[in-house]
C-alpha positions as CSV (number, residue, x, y, z in Angstrom):
1,M,40.9,21.3,14.7
2,R,37.2,21.0,16.2
3,K,35.2,18.6,14.4
4,I,31.5,18.0,14.7
5,T,29.3,15.6,13.5
6,I,26.1,15.6,12.7
7,D,24.1,11.9,12.7
8,P,22.0,11.1,11.6
9,I,20.4,13.5,8.4
10,T,16.8,13.2,9.7
11,R,15.3,14.2,6.4
12,L,17.2,11.1,4.2
13,E,15.6,8.7,4.1
14,G,17.5,6.3,5.0
15,H,21.0,6.4,6.8
16,G,23.6,9.7,6.9
17,K,25.9,11.3,8.5
18,I,27.6,14.9,7.8
19,N,31.5,15.7,9.1
20,I,32.9,19.1,9.3
21,F,36.3,20.3,10.0
22,L,37.5,23.9,11.4
23,N,40.6,25.0,11.5
24,D,42.3,26.3,14.5
25,A,40.6,29.7,13.6
26,G,37.2,28.4,14.0
27,G,36.4,28.6,9.8
28,V,35.2,25.5,7.8
29,E,37.8,23.1,6.6
30,N,36.9,20.1,5.3
31,V,32.9,19.0,5.0
32,Y,31.5,15.3,4.4
33,F,28.6,14.2,3.2
34,A,28.2,10.8,3.8
35,I,25.2,8.2,2.7
36,P,25.8,4.4,2.4
37,E,23.5,3.8,0.6
38,L,24.2,3.7,-3.5
39,R,21.3,5.7,-5.6
40,G,22.4,7.0,-8.4
41,F,21.7,10.0,-8.3
42,E,25.1,12.0,-8.1
43,K,26.2,10.9,-11.7
44,F,22.2,13.1,-13.0
45,C,24.4,15.9,-10.7
46,E,28.3,15.7,-12.1
47,G,29.3,18.9,-13.6
48,R,26.5,20.6,-12.5
49,P,27.1,23.9,-10.1
50,A,25.8,23.4,-6.9
51,D,22.2,25.1,-6.7
52,Q,21.1,23.5,-9.9
53,V,21.5,19.8,-7.7
54,P,18.4,20.4,-5.3
55,Q,16.2,20.9,-8.7
56,I,17.4,17.5,-10.2
57,V,16.6,16.1,-7.2
58,S,14.3,16.9,-5.3
59,R,12.1,16.2,-8.8
60,I,13.7,12.4,-9.0
61,C,12.9,11.3,-5.3
62,G,10.6,13.9,-3.3
63,V,12.9,14.4,-0.6
């Protein structure tokens, strides 16, 4: 298994990183998006389709 890390995420206010784990065939096995600061936006996004999340969050914080 291969790991790709993007750290820091530059379009994010504060700190954050992305870990991408690839299987032996080169396909994506898992992706982890880590932000140590709690902003609470996750609660607004629970249960919503993924394509709605950028629209919701951009209206809240402007990032």
